[in-house]
N, C-alpha and C positions, 0 to 999 in steps of 0.2 A: 572377538566373536567366540562364543561358547558353543562348542559342538556337542556338549553333554559327555564327552569322553575326557577323563582326566589321564594325563600322562603318568604311567606308573614309574616310580623311582626304584632303582635297583636296591636290593638289600645288601648291605656291606657288613661282613663279619670279620672281626679282627682275631687272629690267632697266630701262634708261633709255628713255624715249619718244624716238621719232625726232626730235621737235622740242624736245628738252631743251636748255636753255641756262642759263647762269649770268648773273645780273644783279646790279647793286648797287641795293639798294632805296633810293629817294629818300624815299618816303612811302607811307602806306597809310591806308585808311579803310574803314568798313564799319558793320555794325550787327547787332542781334539781331532775329531773326524769331520767329514762334511756335514753330517746331520746329528751328531751326538758326541758326548764326552765318554772316555773310558778311563777307569782307574782300577788297578790291581792292588789289593791290600795283602801285605805279607806279615807273618809273625816270625819270631825267632825263639826257638826252643832248644833246651839242652837234651841231647839223646843220652839219658842216664845209663842205660844198659850198655851201649857201645862205649861210652866214656869210661865206664868201669872196666870193661875188657881191655881197652887199649891204653888205659892209665893216662889219658889226656882228655881234655874237655872237647866234646864233639857238639857243635851247634848246627841246627838245621833251620835254614831259611825256607819258609813254606809260603807259596802263593795260596792264600786262604779263600779269596773271593774276587771275582771280577765284577765291577759295577759298570753298567752302561746307563747313561742319563741323557735326557733331552737337554738342550741348552737351558730351558726353564728350570728343570730339576737341579741342574748343576748350579744355577744362580741361587736357588733356594738353599741348597747345601752350603754354599759360600756365605750367604747371609746368616744362616743358622750358626755356623761355626764362628763367624765374626762376632755375633752377639754373645755366644757362650765364652769365647776367649775374653771379651771385654768384661764380662761378669767375673770370670776367674781372676783376671788381673786386678780388678777393683777390690775383690775380697781376699786375695791371697798375695800374689807377687807378680812382677813383670815376667813374662815368659821370654827367655832369650835363647836363640839358637846360634850356634857358631857358624862362621862362614864355611867351615869344613863340612858340617852337616848339610847345609844348603847346597853346596857344590856337589857333594856326594849324591844327593837325591837327584839333582839335575843330570849328572853324568849317567846314573843308572837309567833314568827315564830316556835319555837320548840313545843309550846302548840298546835298550829293549825296543824302542821305536825303530831303530835301524835293523835289528834282527827280524822284527815282524814284517818290515817292508821287503826284506830279502827272501822271505818264505814264499 
């Protein structure tokens, strides 16, 4: 049934946020909540000024961004990364991670989840 009124579609504009930046991901952690997924992305940077003063390397682990995703968004991210990893491995090399890296990430995630629960 045509009522003569067309539903207006929203105008979507794509732009970068004023505080947009590119980082190299060092690690991430997160978890599943009742209705969403959470992930914190961290970077690792050398504090050159403090390192020079103290005459030793000072590294800073920074929480850069927290992501909250619906289950559907999380699944799309999972599928996107899986596809990109497959392309990379086909064109370059197999990506290997050590058991130490995997268990370290798991330990950190469990520790952060425990801390958040106790707050």
